[in-house]
C-alpha positions as CSV (number, residue, x, y, z in Angstrom):
1,M,26.2,-1.5,-4.8
2,P,25.3,-4.8,-3.2
3,E,27.8,-7.6,-3.0
4,I,26.4,-11.0,-3.9
5,L,28.0,-14.3,-3.1
6,A,27.5,-16.4,-6.3
7,E,27.9,-20.1,-5.5
8,I,28.9,-22.4,-8.3
9,H,28.6,-26.2,-8.1
10,T,31.0,-26.8,-11.1
11,A,34.6,-25.9,-11.8
12,F,33.5,-22.7,-13.6
13,I,30.6,-20.7,-14.9
14,E,30.5,-18.5,-18.0
15,L,30.2,-14.8,-17.5
16,D,26.9,-14.3,-19.4
17,K,25.3,-17.2,-17.6
18,L,26.3,-15.9,-14.2
19,L,24.9,-12.4,-14.9
20,K,21.6,-13.9,-15.9
21,R,21.5,-16.5,-13.0
22,E,22.1,-13.9,-10.4
23,S,19.5,-11.5,-11.9
24,V,21.9,-8.8,-12.8
25,T,20.3,-8.9,-16.2
26,A,16.8,-10.2,-17.1
27,T,18.0,-12.3,-20.1
28,G,21.1,-13.9,-21.5
29,G,20.9,-11.5,-24.5
30,E,20.9,-8.5,-22.1
31,A,23.9,-10.0,-20.3
32,R,25.8,-10.4,-23.6
33,L,25.0,-6.8,-24.6
34,L,26.2,-5.5,-21.2
35,V,29.5,-7.4,-21.7
36,A,29.9,-6.2,-25.3
37,A,29.3,-2.6,-24.2
38,G,32.3,-2.9,-21.9
39,E,30.2,-2.4,-18.8
40,V,31.4,-5.5,-16.9
41,R,34.7,-5.8,-15.0
42,V,36.3,-9.1,-13.9
43,N,39.0,-8.9,-11.2
44,G,39.3,-5.2,-11.9
45,E,39.7,-5.4,-15.7
46,T,37.1,-4.6,-18.3
47,E,35.9,-7.9,-19.8
48,L,34.6,-8.2,-23.4
49,R,34.4,-12.0,-23.6
50,K,30.8,-12.9,-22.9
51,R,31.7,-16.6,-22.2
52,R,34.7,-16.0,-20.1
53,K,35.1,-18.8,-17.7
54,L,34.8,-17.7,-14.1
55,H,36.3,-19.7,-11.2
56,P,35.9,-19.4,-7.4
57,G,37.7,-16.3,-6.2
58,D,36.8,-14.2,-9.3
59,V,35.0,-10.9,-8.7
60,V,32.6,-9.5,-11.3
61,E,31.4,-5.9,-11.2
62,T,28.7,-3.9,-13.0
63,K,27.2,-0.6,-12.3
64,T,24.6,-2.2,-10.2
65,A,26.2,-5.2,-8.5
66,R,29.4,-6.8,-7.3
67,L,29.5,-10.6,-7.5
68,L,32.1,-12.8,-5.7
69,V,32.2,-16.3,-7.3
70,V,32.6,-19.0,-4.6
71,A,32.6,-22.8,-4.6
72,A,29.4,-24.2,-3.2
73,S,30.0,-26.1,0.0
74,S,29.2,-29.8,-0.2
């Protein structure tokens, strides 16, 4: 599974928005369904909160991708 560096320009990003922005899912609705189905892990734990706030250093995993949230360099 590919590892993607997901740069954020703010203090946090919500989980469903990150999945859509990084093209793990095609739509926000699809992202919310993926989370609700228990198919997303954050820092090794199954995450069911679609709007969980992710911060730099968090790792998000699905069956198809691994995302590392990093702060954008200024």
